[in-house]
C-alpha positions, 0 to 999 in steps of 0.5 A, a space after each residue: 675104130 681106125 682113122 685114116 688120112 688118105 689111102 696111101 698107107 692102108 694096113 698090110 693085108 687089107 682085104 675086102 670091106 663095106 664102104 659108105 661114101 659122102 661128106 656126111 656133114 652133121 651126121 643127121 638122121 638121113 646119114 644115120 640110115 646110111 651108116 647103120 645100113 653099112 654097119 649092118 651089111 658089114 657085120 652080116 658079111 663079117 667084113 670091116 665097115 668104112 666111111 669114106 669122107 672128104 676134107 675140105 668140103 668139095 664145094 670149096 675146091 669146085 667153087 673156091 669161096 663157097 665153103 658152106 657152114 660146117 655142122 661137124 668138125 672131123 673130130 666130132 664126125 669121127 666120134 659120132 660114126 664110131 658110136 654107130 659101129 663104123 670100123 674105119 673113118 677114112 678122110 680123103 683129101 679133096 684135091 683138084 686132081 680128085 675133082 677131075 677124076 672120072 667116075 670110072 677112075 674114082 671107082 677103079 682107083 679108090 673103091 676097087 684097087 685101094 679099098 677092095 670094096 665088096 659093097 658100097 652104100 650111098 644115098 639115092 642122090 649120090 653123085 661122084 666123079 668129074 662134073 658129078 657124072 657118076 650117079 647111083 645107076 652108074 655106080 651099080 653098073 661099075 659094081 657089076 663090072 668090078 665085083 661089088 654090090 651097090 645099095 642106094 638108100 632113099 632120102 629120109 624125112 618127115 611130115 611137119 604141119 602138112 609139109 614134107 621135110 627132107 633131112 639134109 645138111 642144107 636144111 640143118 644149116 638153114 635152121 641153125 642160121 635162123 636160130 631154130 636149134 630145136 628144128 635142127 636137133 630134130 633133124 640131127 637126132 641130137 642138139 647141134 654142137 659148136 666146138 672150139 677152144 676157150 679164149 680170154 675175153 674182155 672180162 665184162 661178164 666177170 664185172 657184171 657177176 656173170 663170168 663167161 667162157 669165150 669160145 673161139 670157133 673154127 673158121 667155117 663153123 655153123 654158129 647159130 643166129 644172134 641171140 641167147 640160148 640154153 645149152 649144155 657145156 661139154 668138155 672135150 676131155 670129159 665128154 660125159 660131164 655136161 654142165 648147164 650154160 646160158 650162151 650169148 651169141 652176137 656183138 654185145 649191143 649194150 656195150 656197142 660191140 662189133 666183133 661177133 662172139 660166143 660167150 657161155 656162162 656156165 651155171 654153178 661152177 667157179 672155174 676158169 676154162 681157159 685153153 680147154 677144148 669144149 663143145 656147146 650143145 644148143 638146146 633152145 633159143 631164149 631170146 634175141 640180142 637186145 640193147 639195154 639202157 644200163 648194166 643194171 637192166 642187162 643183169 636183170 635180164 641175165 638173171 631171167 635167162 639163167 632161170 629159164 635155162 635151168 627150167 629148159 634143161 630140167 634143173 633145180 638148185 641144190 
């Protein structure tokens, strides 16, 4: 898969393509329908498929300070869409100039002049251009004028306890913020992954007999609610090797901590992961953060957390 930053240096001789457009944060099950349809149409027409996404999140430019929690890094997003058959992952810097571009200008300058789109696939609630004036009907009309076909896909969701749940990045963020990583995984089609670099901690876990790998997360990362979770620990350099881990998110109330941290105790592995880029796939929430009266009580609880992690992840020792 090709990865582009901006559209200034498209490959020479770039021809027509099939494009899907959006932020695609989380690449949830609704996004997956759009991506799958894009790849399918491109294959049928024997054209390359292009995902056009944006960085930073448009809301941060439109309303500074309103950047939502980020479900997927650009790196992770690219990995996911490559697995789904997208040929080109194109990141368009979202600038004030782009924000003020009219719907007509966006289509003419980006979709037609630069990408030479033969077909465009978007969700039925897609908007674009200055003040979100561009809608799917507008895009269809512009497509007729400029020679491309527009496909508008219905929003995706499911019934749950007599309630209709629509898959959206906002919904997934609300699940993660509440610590409901199971519901988040249902909407994503996979566990929510938190990525970052392992940094040095205060060593308290080592003193308790449970050394932890401390994850430094990106600025806007969607960190689950405080609590203890059963997770898979995935090394960036070895994505196929998953290690079981009990993960604590919070401020370590037993030791009067103030800084919110993400600490992973990787089961059955005696290794220093310092400096490695890793991911944590959140499978299930075990409990709230609790203030214990002594270190001995905390260790006893961690013993139970590890046992439950093994059970949830389907592991047995030896």
